[in-house]
N, C-alpha and C positions, 0 to 999 in steps of 0.2 A: 849292187852295193849302195847305190843312191837310195833305193827304196828302203833298205834296212837302216841306213843312216838317218832317214827321215822318220823312222819309227813305224814304217809300214811293213807288213809281212810280204815276203816274196817267195813264191814257189815256181819252179819250172812247170811248163804245161804237163809234163809227164807226172810229176809229183802231185800236181793239182788233180789230175785225172785219177790217180791212185787213191788220194784222200776222199774224193767224191765217191768213187766206187765202193770204198770201204764203208763210208757213211750210209750209202743207199743199201748196201748189203746188211748192215746192222739193223736198219729200219725194217727190212724185209724179214729178218730173223725174229724180230719182235712182233711180227704179224700186222704191220701197218698195211692197210688195204689200199689206200689211195694216197699217193705221194704228192698230190697237187699242192698240199700245204708246204712242201719243201721248196717250191718255186718262189723266187724273189718277185717283187713287184714288177721289175723290168722283164723278167722271164715270162711272167703272166701276160704282160703287154705284148711281147714278141709272140707268144703262143697264139694269142688272138689274131694278130696280124698275119702270121704265117698260115693259120687255119683258114683265114678268109681268102687265102690264095695269093697273097702278095709275095713277090719275089724277094730274095735277100737284098737286092739292090734297092727295091722300093722301100723295104723296111728301114734300111740304112739311111736313105734320104729322109724318110718321115721322122726318124729319131735322131738325126744328125750324128750318126756314128758310122764307123767303117763297115764295109761288107764283111771283113774278117771278124769284127766284133759280133755281128749278127750270126755268123756261122758258128762262132764259139758259144754264144748263148743257145743257139739251136741245138748244138751237140749236148750241152748241159741239160736242156729241157728233155730231150729224148732219153738221156741216161737216167735222169731223176724219175721220169715217168715209166721207165722200163719199155720204151718204144724203140723202133728201129728205123722207121721211114717217115717221111712227111705225110704220106697217106694215112699211116697209123696215127699220126698226130692230129690230122683232120678228123678222123673217126673218133678219137678220144675227145676232142673239143665238142663235137656234135653230141656225143653221149653225156658229156659233162654239162651241156647246156651253155657252153661258152659262145658257140655260134649256132645259128638256126638251121 
């Protein structure tokens, strides 16, 4: 209620997930090949840190956010990129030239 009253949008985690899944699905239907462009600046930052092997706790400390926030961003990154595991994410980052 507070978020809406302040003019901000609010969606439950379940609704947010459904909206994101629908958006990604629409992009895939249009033939988008690489969804890296879908990532926010923060998600790209997390992608690099996670791909470098940093733990969720390390990333949270580096970025001054909670571990839960890192886990949420990680889930969004995996979903947007169509990946399933952190090793998939690392392989993606290597192929994309994000890490060496």
